[in-house]
C-alpha angles and dihedrals in degrees: 000000000000120000120243115260126226121192122212135167122245091247093049092053094046094047091055086079107010106049141145119272104215135051112247119218112254096242093050091046090051091050091049092048092049094045091043092056090049091048092050093053092046093051093045091051092049093046092051090055093046099045128060092225119018117160114198129199095009112185111229136169144179139175137236118199130206131169089262104042151346115251111210108202119192141164146134122273110225092224141352121192142151119249125224089261091054096256118144108239125205109203122202113189122207132173107242151125134278090258095045113144120224104263115214091228092057093047090049093052090053090047091052091055089046092054092047092050092048091053094044097046099027094243123168092218146328140218116249117213120185109189125190112206139181121242090273091058097251113148111247099171133007132194122191132185135171114227130181122230087246093056092043090053092049092051091047091053093045094055096038092054097073092040091051091047090054091046091050089054090050091048092050090050091049092051091051088046093052093049092050092048092049087059096041117123123200102284095230096052094225129044123235118239108290093006096102091050091050091049093049092052091049089053092049093049090055095043092050093038090233135132122260123199107199128181108191123168125250113274098028091108100251095169096058092038088058101040097046099058090038089057091047086054089052091052090052094050095249088127137359100231146354125243111202107195126191139163100225140050091239089059092054090047092052091050093050090046089053090048090052090055091047089051091048088052089061107274114141096211137142118224124182128191118211113205127185114283093233092054096051102039108116094210124088090230118033113227111156099193110122091227088061107029118064089199091058096045109087091357096146093046091061097035099083091061092053093047090048089057091052095043095104092060129232134146119315110187123168092277096049092046091049090054092048091046091051092052093054099030093243133149104263094215095050090043089055089052092051091047090049089064088063099039130107092205124032116192117194150118124303088251093074090066106022109031110093093218102035100037116121100218091188091069090069096035100054116117112284093024127244135272114221121221108186112195122202086012093181086078095053103084095052090048094051090046090055093048092055096043128080142203134208106197120183093212092051092048092050091050091051092048091051091051091045089053091053094045102039108011132254092275092061120115092239094051090050093045093051088049090054090051091051091050091049089053092049091051090048092051089056091057111100090228090065091068092060089071095233137067129199097233140359109288110257098213092052090045091055092048091050089051089054089049090051092051096046092045090051091051090046091053091052089054095047101271095163129206098333090058090047093050093047091047091051095048094046094043091053091051094047091047094051096042090047091059097038112150140140090299091066132075128199106218124187132194142165131030132278097292095041100030117155130184121190126194099204127193104218099193126021098187097112092050094050091045092052091058092049089055090059094050130084090238131329129222119196109192135172141140088246110040101116142128085066095202087063092045090054092052090053099038100032134258126254136170112268097027110158127208131206127182117179124193122236113275091209126100107250087213088074090062120072106200132175141159126233102203099213119153105251100167107139093253092055102040097097091047094049097039094102089054091051092050090049093050091051092048093049090050093050091047091051100044126050124216140060116314140208115205115194124200136187095239144006092248094053091044090055090048096053095036089059089057092047091052091050090058089061098212110206116258092355126128114205108205129177134213111236127210118269095005118186123236091255092053092049092049091049090056093046091049088066088070089063095069120083110275089221090067095048125342117221117221105185114195112205142157125262111256093020134116096284102040093058135036100016123118116210103161126179119001092350091087127018104154135050120181117188118196114202132353090276098244112174119246107271093237127154091275095055094041091053092052091046092053091048094055090045089055089052090057095257132122099264094184093052094046097043103031117015099039098045089047095051089045087059092047093050093045090053092045089051091066089074108061109041102150140024088259097051122103132175150143127264126196121191113195114197133085087225089073086074093057116113095238093048092047089050090058090052094047113106093022128104089255092050092049091049089051090049094241 
């Protein structure tokens, strides 16, 4: 019986034992990686000119065998040449300084390639050469050492042993996992109506490595119906892991709750939640430099103990990761990333797959590949567009320059570079073309200035520049990225005057970027209660051969939903005039229907206007509360907790905005919510951003108004309406206020939904 094979890179094996001690800030690490690549190429080019025979990037491999597995180790030697004395030289190139010491990991990497070459070509030994070079490839320091084939083999075995031991532990856990998943029954015993069909389609999408677009109504149990078949696919070897992506904290919580139930049903799985770095940082002010942060200093020295404690698997939500990080004085965010490399299920934000700067490419590249489960997929395209767009704002640049001056002085390179970017923006604002609101291409002078900001911020980070350097680096890198890939799918939008100038590089359609990620996955499932019409979804999420579509009807009795339309004119020009009618309709609904209520508005300003009228009415035993901009999690939870008290004691009427934190993603089943009132059809504000996207789709021969205005608005409406009926036992009353709900195209979007059935459409 042949042993299982595990493939690892030379660097990964070496760094199992010989690793760095401290965490390196992301900006500094990116700079070192970029400069290291340039330095490698420069040194290799120079060496090829100097030497008669210099082979660069030579692919080599070797194996290490244990009773449990065969470890296949491979990599590319930076350079192989023959010395004047006839000795074969293995050259390992590293970016460094003139006084750079020989690091054990660098020597070991060269030794690995030496061992591989000795095995491949039957050599008795080689000369190892580790050279430290500057960014131009000039050698600053060189270390040479003769090693016999026997010594090289011994060092190879010595460093492979701990890596193989760790891989054997992972293999044993995977085998136990697969056995448990093979025996795993659906955790709820019985499927809800439509749930089995959804689960079957998810499994097929992963098995066939295709994309599934699924619209399934709120309350059907989409999260479990997606995770259960995906894990069965993992157990059968159809994929190596599952990435469950969502846009909201509530979505992550639902996924982790589902994983807890799956584990309780007998699955021996490991699930890890990745939360935003800013939200999990234990310090009041986040500064990731090891000389400042005790969690970054010595991080990799303490990490193995924490990973050892987690080696048997289990559930690692944000709270569990925080506890583990506290015990070993580790950065919770970086610990979650390390744990995610071991996990069977990773739960996190869209950004960790789709954002060009935040994406963790290793999640898709791990052995066996990953299946993507994209929750609330109607939100994906706008998020990806934002991640690939960039903004240069005069006010933000001035604030950064001010902070750079305080932190580094006004003579610092970063301060001067930010000043140049501000002046470039001033000059641009004085150009008559700026007033038109749109430019044909990214302005070159501003682009050059932002490149200088990126370079100076990178240098400042390497010297301990702190948060201002990190923020400047992020801003400038986003601009350089977007301007570097500018094409017909981008627009350059301008606004403001000289002192408040703003330029946005806006990605108008993210379908190619979304499709590219799907091609790297072992099947992708986009699911939402509001994904249809599918033609529109494919335009926004990309179109590929073999795409499958599933639309499930609501399993709930429409008789349990009382729905009606109040046909009041809510077009923008008439809102002030009809505001008293809107307030009256809301009051009449609240007086006629008992229970807590959610009242959704098209904007914060209009919400405040109507809420003031509602408060003036002084409804008995009713608390009128308002959603505020940029509310924290604790503030949101405090408002939601009011829905837990009996409505007879004091009814909560929460006013919120369509598309916000309370109109989507919250679950208030049973008596916690019995009324939803939706004011307007939710059309986005027709600002420059929306108009540019609308124009782009029109030029592509599509209905731009429908894709960019009507459909997003009705998605917001249906998401808000979906807060009401969450289980078969729920009942409630829905009021839609807007005469446009009577329009044929709007009614067509409602038809076939629970709301449409309740309205008799």
